[in-house]
N, C-alpha and C positions, 0 to 999 in steps of 0.2 A: 574357177568359181561356179560359170553355168553348169558345170557336170556334178559339182557337190550339191548345188539347187536341185538337180535332177534327181538327185539320190533322197533327198528332203522330201520331195514331192511324193515319190514312192512309198515312204515312209508314212506319210501323210495318207495316201489312199488306203494304205493297209489299217490304220487306227481303226474304224469301225468295226472292222473283223476281228482283230484282236481283242478288242472288246466285246464283242458278240460270241467268241469262240474260246475266251477266258475260264478256266475249269471246266470245259467241256470235253467230253471223252471223242476221240477220233480213233477209228479203228481201220486199219492200214493192211490189206492185203499186199504182199510184196514178191513180186516174183518176174519173170520174163528176163527180159536184157538188162532191166535194171538189177537183177541178180549175177549175171554172168560177166559183164562188163566192171571191171574194178573201177574204174573213173565214176559210172555212172551209181554204183553201190557206194563209193565215198558221197555223191552228190545228196544222193537220196537220203542216206545218214546225216549230213548235214541239215537238211531241209528238216527231218524230224526233229534233231537237236534243237534248232531255231524254234519249233513248234514248242517246245517242251518250256524253254525258257521264256517264252510270252506266254505261258500258263494254260495252253493246251495239255491234255492228258492223251498223248498216243497210248494205242495199243499196237501190235505188228504183229499179223499171222503171215508164215510164208510157206513157198511152195519149194519144191527141190526136183522136180521130173529130169530134166537134165544130167544132174548129178546121180539120181538114182541110174538111169541108164547108161551112165558112163561106168557107175560101178559093178553093175550087171555085167556089161562087156569084159570089163578086166576079169572077173572072175569066171568068164564062160557060162553065163547062167542065160538061158534064152528068156525073155519075157514077150509075152503074146498080149495082144489086146482084142475085146470083144465089146464091141458098140461105144466103142472110144475110152474104155474104161482098162488099166492094166489088170491082167489076171495074176495074182498075187497067192502063191502057195506059202508054205512057213519058212523055207529057205531064202524067197524073194522078200518075205516079209521082213527078216531080221536084216537084208541089206537096207531095204527101205527105212527102218530106223536107225540103222548106222548112218547113212547118206543123210538124213534130215537132223537127227539129234548130234551126231559124232563131228560131222561136217559143216554143213549147211547154218543150223543155229548157232553153234559155236562162233564161226566165223562172223556172222552179222553181230552176235555179241561183243565181239572184240572190237569190231570197227565203231560200234556204236558207242561202246565206251571210251575210245580213243577220240571219239568228236565230243565227248565230254558229258557223256550220258551216264546215268545208275542202270545199265542193262542187266536184266536175268532173263536168262533162257530156261524155257519149260515146254514141256509138251501136255496134251489132254488127259497122258496119264498122272501128272503131278494133282495130289490131292482131288482126284476123280474130276478134272475141270470137264473134259470131253466124256462122257458116257455113250457108249457106241453100241451099235448092235450090227450084225452083219446086213449087208446091202444084198437084199434079195429081187432079182429079176423076174419079168414076169414071164418069160419063157422059162425059166428053172434053169437058164445057165450057173455055173457055181464059178464065182470070180474070186473063191479064196477069202484073203484078209482085207477085203473091199468092204468099207464100213459107212454106217450112214448115223447122223446124230440122235441121241435118241434123248439126253438132257443137257443142259450147261449147267456148271455149277461155279459159279463165279466168281466165290468169296474169296480165293486165292488171289486173283485178278486185283479187285478192290481193294485188298489190304495193302497190295503192291502199289496200286495207282494211290492210295491216300498216305504213302510214304516216301513219294516221290520216286518210285523205280519205274523204268520202262521195261516192260514184260514184252519177251519177242517167243511168237509161240508156233509149236512144229504142229502140224494137224495130223497127229496120230492120238486115236481115242481108244477106251478100255471098255469090255463089257464087264457084266456081273463077275464072271469067272476068272477076271484077267487077262483076256485073248485081247490082242493088239491089232487096230485095225488102221489102215491108213485111207483118209478122208479128204476128198475133194478141199482145197485150202478155200478157194472161194467161199462155200456153204459154211465151212468153218469161221470164215471172218464176218459172215452175216450173221450166223448165229450168235457168235461172241459180241457184235454190236448191239443184236437186239436185248441181250441178257445184261449187258452194260448200260444201256439206256441211251446208246450212243449218240450223238447228236450226227455225225457222220459216219458213212461206211465207205470207204476210197479204194476200190480195185484198180493197180497198176497194171497195165498190159503193153504187149508188142503192138499194137495197133492205134489209132488217132484216136478211137472211141466206137461208137454206132455209127456205121454207115449207111446211107439210106440207098445208095447201090454198093453192093462189096468190092465191085470191081473199079469205083471210082474215088479215090482218097480224097476228094475235094468234098464229097458227099457227106459231112461231118454231121450229124443232128446233136446240137448243143444241148436240147433238153426236151426229154420225153416224160410225160405220164404214163402210169403203170398200164391204163388199159392200149395205150399205144404201142408199148412195149410188146406187150402180149400179142396184140394184133400183128404185129412184125415177125414175132416168132411164126404163127400160123400163117401167115403170107411166105415163108421161107427168107425173107430178109436177113434174119438173125439166125445164124447157122452155127454147126461145130462147137468150138468150145468156149464163142460167145451165148449159149444159152444157159450155160450153169453162173454163169458171171449173172446175167440179166436175172434169171431166178432167185439168184443169192440178194440181188437190189431189190427183189419184190418182195419177198418174204420178210427182208430185213425192215422195209416199208411198214409192210403192214402188222408187224410186232413193235412198230412205234419208233423207229429210227425216222430221223427227221428227213434227211438227205443222203442220197446215195449218189457215187460219181464213178465212171469209167474213164481211166486217164490212161495217154502214151506215157508209161514208164521211160521210153527213150529221151525224153524231153528232159533237158537240164530244170532240177527246180519245178518240175511240173507240180509236184504238193503244193506250194510256196505261190504258184500263180492260179491254181486251183482256189485254193481257199483266201488267200490274199488281196484277190483281185476282182475289178467288177465284171468282167466278161469271164474271166476264168476260162479254162480249156476242157477238152474232152465234152464227155456227154455226161449231164445231170439227169438222173431218174427221181422223180419225186411224187 
């Protein structure tokens, strides 16, 4: 009986948050270990299913770097990186699309539907959801089919949400002549959140959140203001792959998203702990 009462207490704690986020949109960037580990994949999609059933409108954006690298290796294709970005010629871009759409997206859609959702997979090319342009580096180095977002056309997502579907978006955009571009999934998630007027942007990662000392896992910062996050980048405390995540959060906040979160996707039920409990986990930037 005591165990049952504890479960009831947990539900009661979640009730105010269920009310607050009912019929609100939450954009979730899904990547890292949560995509590689099958058990974590199932756990994340069960969390998203629960969000859907209590009235939240989730939208998923996924990455797929490890799958892309694996497919390139199988095809004996060399993939170089420049300033942390994958140099993407036409041949590699075809592999990127096959990996993101043919494998990763379809797998997430399948598991999401098995969990009880009406999931639909799409990319930024569908209905011109993500209008892209070539990403130009200041030094003139040509990255090929690496893109940045020119414009978001969210109508297709709004229609899907209004009709009870769970959109699962691959981060591939298209330009005005039909050229495909691979775009950083964190940035795509942030721009989609802004275009949809989302209540929250949540980025799942392979780290605890933002650390005051990158060498000390116990130095997790639970909450940051935008100015504080920007200062940490200047001070070199936020580095590497965390920079585009923080940039995505800041841009989303500046465009009207209420709250942004960077969470450890390796933790079971990280999404539920963040949204439906008082303390949450990870780092919130607002």
